[in-house]
C-alpha positions in Angstrom: -29.3 20.7 19.8 -31.3 20.4 23.0 -29.5 19.4 26.1 -31.9 16.6 26.9 -31.2 15.0 23.5 -27.5 15.1 24.1 -27.8 13.5 27.5 -30.2 10.7 26.4 -29.3 7.4 28.0 -27.0 9.1 30.6 -27.4 8.7 34.3 -28.0 12.2 35.6 -27.8 12.8 39.4 -28.8 16.4 39.6 -29.6 19.3 37.3 -29.3 22.9 38.4 -30.6 25.6 36.0 -32.5 25.5 32.7 -33.1 21.9 31.5 -34.4 22.6 28.0 -31.4 24.7 26.9 -30.0 24.8 23.4 -26.4 23.7 22.9 -24.2 25.0 20.1 -21.3 22.7 20.5 -19.6 20.3 23.0 -16.0 20.0 24.3 -14.0 18.8 27.3 -11.1 21.2 26.4 -11.7 24.6 28.0 -9.5 26.2 25.3 -12.1 25.2 22.7 -15.1 26.7 24.5 -17.3 29.4 22.7 -20.7 30.9 23.2 -23.3 28.2 23.9 -20.9 25.4 24.5 -21.5 22.3 26.7 -18.3 21.8 28.7 -17.6 18.3 30.1 -15.4 18.5 33.2 -13.4 15.3 32.9 -10.8 14.0 35.4 -7.8 13.0 33.3 -4.5 11.4 34.1 -2.7 14.8 34.0 -5.3 17.4 34.7 -8.8 17.7 36.2 -11.4 19.4 34.0 -13.2 20.6 37.2 -10.3 23.1 37.7 -11.3 24.8 34.4 -15.0 25.2 34.9 -14.7 29.0 35.7 -12.6 29.6 32.6 -15.0 27.7 30.4 -17.9 29.8 31.7 -16.0 33.0 31.1 -15.5 31.9 27.5 -19.3 31.4 27.0 -20.1 27.8 28.2 -23.8 27.6 29.0 -23.8 24.0 30.3 -21.4 22.3 32.6 -21.4 18.5 33.1 -19.4 17.6 36.1 -19.0 15.0 38.9 -18.8 17.7 41.6 -21.0 20.8 41.6 -19.1 24.0 42.2 -20.0 25.9 45.4 -20.5 29.2 43.5 -22.9 28.9 40.6 -23.2 31.4 37.8 -26.6 32.7 36.7 -27.9 31.5 33.3 -25.5 28.5 33.4 -26.9 24.9 33.7 -25.0 22.5 35.8 -25.5 18.7 35.4 -24.1 16.4 38.0 -23.2 12.9 36.9 -21.3 10.0 38.5 -18.8 9.6 35.5 -18.1 12.6 33.3 -15.9 10.6 30.9 -18.7 8.1 30.2 -21.3 10.8 29.7 -18.9 12.6 27.3 -18.7 9.4 25.2 -22.5 8.9 25.2 -23.1 12.6 24.8 -20.7 12.9 21.8 -22.4 10.0 20.1 -25.8 11.6 20.6 -24.6 15.0 19.5 -23.3 13.6 16.2 -26.5 11.6 15.5 -25.0 8.2 16.7 -23.0 7.6 13.5 -21.7 4.2 14.8 -25.3 2.8 14.5 -25.3 3.7 10.8 -22.1 1.7 10.1 -20.9 -1.9 10.7 -18.2 -0.9 13.2 -15.7 -3.6 14.2 -13.2 -3.0 17.1 -9.9 -4.8 17.4 -8.2 -5.0 20.9 -5.2 -6.8 22.3 -1.5 -6.1 22.9 -0.3 -7.0 19.5 -1.8 -7.3 16.0 -4.5 -4.5 16.3 -3.0 -2.4 13.5 -2.4 -5.3 11.1 -5.9 -6.8 11.6 -7.8 -3.4 11.4 -5.7 -2.3 8.3 -6.0 -5.5 6.4 -9.8 -5.8 7.1 -10.1 -2.2 5.7 -8.1 -3.2 2.6 -9.9 -6.5 2.1 -13.4 -4.9 2.2 -12.3 -1.8 0.2 -10.8 -4.0 -2.6 -14.1 -6.0 -2.6 -15.9 -2.8 -3.6 -17.2 -1.6 -0.2 -16.9 2.0 1.1 -15.0 1.7 4.4 -13.4 3.7 7.2 -10.3 2.9 9.2 -9.2 4.2 12.7 -5.7 3.0 13.5 -2.4 3.9 15.1 -0.8 4.6 11.6 -3.6 6.5 10.0 -7.3 7.2 9.9 -9.0 6.8 6.5 -12.5 8.0 5.4 -13.5 6.2 2.2 -9.9 6.2 0.8 -9.1 9.7 2.1 -6.3 9.7 4.7 -6.7 11.7 7.9 -3.6 12.0 10.2 -3.7 9.9 13.4 -2.5 11.1 16.8 -3.8 8.3 19.1 -4.6 4.6 18.8 -8.1 5.5 19.7 -9.1 9.2 19.4 -11.1 11.1 22.1 -15.0 10.7 21.9 -15.6 14.0 20.0 -12.9 13.4 17.4 -14.0 9.7 17.1 -17.6 10.6 16.5 -16.6 13.4 14.1 -14.6 10.8 12.0 -17.5 8.3 12.2 -19.9 10.9 11.0 -17.6 11.8 8.1 -17.6 8.1 7.2 -21.4 8.0 7.2 -21.5 11.2 5.1 -19.1 9.7 2.6 -21.3 6.6 2.3 -19.1 4.1 4.2 -20.8 0.8 5.1 -18.0 -0.6 7.3 -15.5 0.8 9.7 -12.6 -1.0 11.4 -10.9 0.5 14.4 -8.2 -0.3 17.0 -9.5 -0.2 20.5 -6.8 0.5 23.0 -7.0 -0.5 26.7 -6.6 3.1 27.6 -9.7 4.1 25.5 -11.8 1.4 27.2 -10.6 2.3 30.7 -11.2 6.0 30.0 -14.6 5.4 28.4 -13.6 6.9 25.1 -15.7 4.3 23.3 -18.7 4.8 25.5 -21.9 5.3 23.4 -20.5 3.5 20.3 -22.4 0.7 18.7 -20.2 -2.2 17.6 -21.1 -4.8 15.0 -18.2 -7.0 16.2 -15.1 -7.2 18.4 -11.8 -9.1 18.0 -9.3 -10.1 20.7 -5.8 -10.8 19.6 -3.6 -11.5 22.7 -2.5 -10.1 26.0 1.1 -9.7 27.0 3.2 -7.3 29.1 2.5 -3.7 28.1 1.1 -0.4 29.5 1.7 -1.3 33.1 2.8 2.3 33.7 -0.9 3.1 33.3 -2.8 0.0 34.4 -0.4 -0.9 37.2 -1.2 -4.6 37.1 -1.8 -7.2 34.4 -5.2 -7.9 35.9 -6.3 -4.3 35.4 -4.9 -4.4 31.9 -6.8 -7.6 31.1 -10.0 -6.3 32.7 -9.9 -3.2 30.5 -9.9 -5.4 27.4 -12.7 -7.6 28.8 -14.8 -4.5 29.5 -15.0 -3.9 25.7 -16.5 -7.4 25.1 -18.8 -7.1 28.1 -20.3 -4.1 26.4 -20.9 -5.6 23.0 -24.6 -5.9 22.1 -26.4 -9.2 21.4 -26.4 -8.4 17.6 -22.6 -8.3 17.5 -20.0 -11.0 17.2 -17.1 -11.5 19.6 -14.1 -13.2 18.0 -11.3 -14.4 20.3 -7.9 -16.0 20.0 -8.0 -19.3 21.8 -4.2 -19.7 21.6 -3.9 -16.9 24.2 -4.7 -18.0 27.7 -7.0 -14.9 28.1 -8.9 -15.6 25.0 -11.8 -17.5 26.6 -11.8 -15.1 29.5 -12.8 -12.2 27.2 -16.0 -14.0 26.3 -17.2 -14.9 29.8 -19.8 -12.2 30.1 -20.5 -11.0 26.6 -23.9 -11.0 25.1 -22.5 -11.1 21.5 -22.2 -14.2 19.3 -19.1 -16.1 20.4 -16.5 -17.1 17.7 -12.9 -18.3 18.0 -9.7 -18.7 16.0 -6.5 -20.6 16.7 -3.4 -22.2 15.3 -2.8 -24.6 18.3 -6.3 -25.4 19.5 -9.6 -26.4 18.0 -11.6 -23.4 17.0 -14.3 -22.1 14.6 -11.5 -20.8 12.4 -8.5 -23.2 12.5 -5.2 -22.5 10.8 -2.1 -24.6 10.1 1.2 -23.3 8.7 2.3 -25.7 6.0 5.4 -23.8 4.8 7.1 -20.6 5.7 9.6 -18.4 3.8 10.8 -14.8 3.8 8.5 -14.0 0.9 5.4 -15.6 2.4 3.8 -18.8 3.8 1.5 -21.6 2.8 -1.4 -21.6 5.2 -4.3 -24.0 5.6 -7.5 -22.4 6.9 -10.4 -24.7 7.8 -8.8 -27.4 5.6 -8.3 -25.1 2.5 -4.8 -24.1 1.5 -3.8 -20.6 0.6 -0.5 -18.7 0.0 0.0 -15.4 1.7 2.6 -12.7 1.4 2.7 -12.3 5.1 5.2 -14.2 7.2 5.2 -15.9 10.6 3.0 -17.5 13.2 1.8 -14.1 14.5 0.7 -13.1 11.0 -1.0 -16.5 10.5 -3.0 -15.7 13.6 -3.8 -12.2 12.4 -5.1 -13.7 9.1 -7.3 -16.1 10.9 -8.8 -13.2 12.8 -9.4 -11.4 9.5 -10.9 -14.5 8.0 -13.2 -15.0 11.0 -14.3 -11.4 11.1 -15.0 -11.2 7.4 -17.0 -14.4 7.5 -19.1 -13.0 10.4 -19.7 -9.9 8.4 -21.1 -11.9 5.5 -18.1 -11.9 3.1 -18.4 -14.5 0.4 -16.4 -17.6 1.7 -15.5 -18.7 -1.8 -13.9 -15.4 -2.6 -12.5 -14.7 0.9 -9.3 -16.8 0.8 -8.4 -15.6 -2.7 -8.8 -12.0 -1.6 -6.8 -12.6 1.6 -3.9 -14.1 -0.3 -3.5 -10.8 -2.2 -3.1 -8.8 1.0 0.3 -7.4 2.0 1.3 -6.3 5.5 0.7 -3.0 7.3 3.4 -0.4 7.1 6.2 -1.1 9.6 5.0 -4.6 10.4 7.6 -7.2 9.2 8.5 -4.7 6.5 11.2 -6.1 4.3 14.2 -4.1 2.9 16.3 -6.0 0.4 19.8 -4.9 -0.7 22.1 -5.5 -3.6 24.6 -6.9 -1.1 22.1 -9.7 -0.3 21.5 -8.4 3.2 17.9 -8.8 4.4 16.5 -5.9 6.4 13.3 -6.1 8.5 11.6 -3.2 10.1 9.0 -4.0 12.7 6.9 -2.1 15.3 7.6 -4.8 18.0 7.9 -2.7 21.2 6.8 -5.3 23.7 8.7 -8.4 24.8 6.1 -10.7 23.3 5.9 -8.9 20.0 9.7 -8.9 19.7 9.9 -12.6 20.5 7.2 -13.3 17.9 9.2 -11.5 15.2 12.5 -13.1 16.2 11.0 -16.6 16.4 9.6 -16.1 12.9 12.9 -15.0 11.5 14.7 -18.0 13.2 12.1 -20.4 11.8 12.7 -19.2 8.2 16.4 -18.5 8.2 19.0 -21.2 7.4 21.2 -20.3 10.5 24.4 -20.0 8.5 23.9 -16.2 8.5 24.1 -13.7 11.3 21.0 -12.2 12.8 21.6 -8.6 14.1 18.9 -7.0 16.1 18.7 -3.2 16.8 16.3 -2.4 19.6 15.5 0.3 22.1 12.7 1.2 24.5 10.5 4.3 24.7 10.9 6.8 27.5 8.1 7.8 29.9 6.5 4.4 29.4 6.5 1.1 31.3 10.0 0.6 32.6 9.5 -3.0 33.8 9.6 -4.3 30.2 13.0 -2.8 29.4 15.2 -5.7 30.7 12.8 -8.2 29.3 13.1 -6.6 25.8 16.9 -6.9 26.0 16.8 -10.5 27.3 14.5 -11.6 24.4 16.7 -9.9 21.8 19.9 -11.5 23.2 18.3 -14.9 23.5 17.1 -15.0 19.9 19.7 -13.0 18.0 23.4 -13.5 17.2 24.3 -9.9 17.8 22.3 -7.1 19.5 22.7 -3.4 19.4 20.8 -1.5 22.2 19.9 2.0 21.1 17.5 4.8 21.6 13.8 4.6 20.6 11.7 7.6 21.5 13.4 8.7 24.7 10.8 11.5 25.1 11.8 13.3 28.4 14.1 10.5 29.7 17.9 10.1 29.4 18.4 7.6 26.6 21.6 6.3 28.2 19.6 5.5 31.4 17.0 3.6 29.4 19.7 1.5 27.7 21.3 0.9 31.1 18.0 -0.5 32.4 17.7 -2.7 29.3 21.2 -4.1 29.9 20.1 -5.3 33.3 18.3 -8.1 31.4 21.5 -9.3 29.7 23.4 -12.1 31.5 27.1 -11.7 32.1 28.0 -14.4 29.6 26.0 -12.7 26.9 27.5 -9.2 27.3 30.1 -9.9 24.5 27.3 -10.1 21.8 25.8 -6.8 22.8 26.7 -3.2 21.7 25.3 0.0 23.1 25.0 2.9 20.7 22.7 5.7 21.9 22.4 7.4 18.5 19.8 5.3 16.6 21.1 6.4 13.2 24.6 5.3 14.1 23.3 2.1 15.6 21.6 1.2 12.3 24.7 2.1 10.3 26.8 -0.1 12.6 24.5 -3.0 12.1 24.9 -2.6 8.3 28.7 -2.3 8.7 28.7 -5.6 10.6 26.5 -7.4 8.2 27.7 -9.7 5.4 25.9 -11.1 2.4 23.0 -13.2 3.5 22.9 -11.7 7.0 19.6 -10.4 8.5 19.1 -7.0 10.3 16.0 -6.5 12.4 15.1 -2.9 13.4 12.5 -3.2 16.2 10.4 -0.8 18.1 9.4 2.1 15.8 8.0 0.4 12.7 5.8 2.9 10.8 6.8 5.9 12.9 8.6 8.6 10.9 9.9 10.6 13.9 12.0 10.3 17.0 10.7 12.1 20.0 13.5 13.7 22.1 12.8 16.2 24.9 9.3 16.9 23.7 10.4 17.5 20.1 9.5 15.1 17.2 12.5 15.0 14.9 12.1 13.3 11.5 13.4 9.7 11.7 12.2 6.7 9.6 13.9 3.3 10.3 13.2 2.0 6.8 14.5 5.2 5.2 17.7 5.2 7.3 18.3 1.5 6.8 17.8 1.8 3.0 20.3 4.7 2.9 22.8 2.8 4.9 22.5 -0.3 2.7 23.0 1.8 -0.5 26.1 3.5 1.0 27.6 0.3 2.3 
């Protein structure tokens, strides 16, 4: 492919060398360079691609896209200076793969909580209706029913466009993807054409990266600012940031809410552990999903499907058939009558949503035991908040290890305990070993009691000192309940 075609719609500051050069492949990873490669020197959070330009050229790179031209230039190598290599990588990757997002109806879901559930259920809804679809999510990527392993909430631009091109090749008409704040801030979605965007909510998370809530919020808003006029922008008016997301978008503005007037208005009529009765725009439906946060998710799904042209008469019927995403309010029932719930809640707000839902449904004669931890090498400021929420809304709490990564799990738990008031210390246990913490929760539980395992949800590993060891909350809980 010609260099000029790859760099279409990119702001180029200077070109040194042959402009009409052929490019065999593209990468931002110097380890993947081969003869005829275009190498993007991107400044990352850990390393700077500019430090690897010489190594890329030695391996055969014929074009270098960079923000700073090297002093020494190699003959027969073209250097392209740009103001933002990451953005040009996104646009260039889209061009290189033939702009596959323009051949799909691509819908992005962003927000702190609910992204996985909404994207996954939209995929299931449209797939069951007979459409060929793709999914890009935290749990898994799917190309027309074929599962592809997922490593990031939003892949890098080259992997992302590779997957989108596979969807086009497989005849997909729709694609639903989670859009993380990191991916927006790092321009991983640059160059993509979206048919719609959905905002769920904004609560405390990822401040280790964004530093402030304003930066975090603005990263989300940047996604909506970039939507084309042909797209829809659907926002949650129950969140104080919902209207803010739409301030500068060119897209068609739509809204959903449980507490406020909106285009898609919901009311919870009844709620049980096996589902709830929900009224959507005046029409009642029963859903297998539970809780106010899931009612909000379903409104987002209803609104997006309507905007995409799904038959309204069939829509509520089809939505009522949906079941939750893996690891999201995932129920585990036992012969002893103990109710187990596995949920990915790993932010204070998400944990509060789950616990509030449980408390709304339960009869309060039983004991609610919450097992929760916090991940290592991530935002430390939310740790005491997580413990405070758990203690406030549970009868017993077991603080344990999540994915400690390269941190001391005992230190993480100590930081969590800082959020527990002195008078509440008696209802809190600290058990570092997560398996033992779950077994202890089962040992403490009686018939009718409820055990919530929060934080890991769908994850089937526990990362300790850089090693991912097999660990599945639902699996461990099921085993412990059988042995009890």
